[in-house]
C-alpha positions as CSV (number, residue, x, y, z in Angstrom):
1,M,96.4,141.0,144.3
2,E,97.2,141.8,140.7
3,A,100.5,140.0,141.0
4,T,98.7,136.9,142.3
5,N,96.1,137.1,139.5
6,H,98.8,137.6,136.9
7,S,101.0,134.7,138.1
8,L,98.1,132.3,138.4
9,S,96.9,133.2,134.9
10,D,100.4,132.6,133.5
11,L,100.8,129.3,135.2
12,S,97.3,128.0,134.1
13,S,97.2,127.0,130.4
14,N,93.4,127.2,130.1
15,Q,90.3,128.3,132.0
16,T,89.5,125.0,133.5
17,I,92.9,124.6,135.2
18,F,92.6,128.2,136.4
19,D,89.2,127.6,137.9
20,A,90.4,124.4,139.7
21,E,93.2,126.3,141.5
22,K,91.4,129.7,141.9
23,D,89.4,128.6,145.0
24,M,92.4,128.2,147.2
25,Y,93.8,131.6,146.3
26,D,90.4,133.3,146.7
27,K,90.0,131.8,150.2
28,A,93.5,133.1,151.2
29,L,92.7,136.6,149.9
30,K,89.4,136.7,151.7
31,A,91.0,135.6,154.9
32,S,93.6,138.4,154.6
33,G,90.8,141.0,154.2
34,Y,90.8,141.5,150.4
35,K,87.6,141.6,148.4
36,H,89.2,141.0,145.0
37,T,88.1,138.0,143.0
38,L,90.6,136.3,140.6
39,T,89.8,136.2,136.9
40,H,91.6,134.4,134.1
41,K,93.3,136.5,131.6
42,Q,94.4,135.2,128.2
43,Q,98.2,135.1,127.8
44,Q,99.5,137.4,125.1
45,Q,102.0,136.0,122.7
46,P,105.2,138.0,122.6
47,Q,105.6,140.0,119.4
48,N,109.3,139.6,119.3
49,S,110.3,136.0,120.1
50,L,114.1,136.7,120.0
51,P,115.9,135.9,123.3
52,K,117.1,139.0,125.2
53,N,120.8,139.3,125.6
54,R,121.9,139.0,129.2
55,K,124.4,141.5,130.4
56,R,127.4,140.1,132.2
57,R,127.9,141.1,135.8
58,V,131.5,142.4,136.1
59,I,133.0,142.8,139.6
60,W,135.6,145.5,139.7
61,F,138.4,145.8,142.3
62,N,139.5,149.3,143.1
63,P,142.2,149.2,145.8
64,P,142.4,152.1,148.1
65,F,145.1,154.6,147.4
66,N,147.8,155.3,149.8
67,S,151.0,157.1,148.9
68,A,153.0,155.3,151.7
69,V,152.5,151.9,150.0
70,K,155.4,151.0,147.7
71,Q,154.2,147.6,146.5
72,I,151.9,147.4,143.4
73,L,148.8,145.8,144.9
74,P,146.9,144.6,141.8
75,R,149.8,142.4,140.7
76,S,149.6,140.6,144.0
77,F,146.1,139.5,143.3
């Protein structure tokens, strides 16, 4: 419920847009058995507007060790 409220508040730029879309979400919550009502929350401006550095995803290949193999496997890849 909080996630729905948070995402709907973030997608709505002001109170009137939020109120226009809120009814559909309220009906779905009530049909599911929840008694929570959605409220608009002001968006907080981020204090630090610098972009976060994204870490690269590195895939490592560790071939299995076997003393009977005489060929160097990483060179074949």
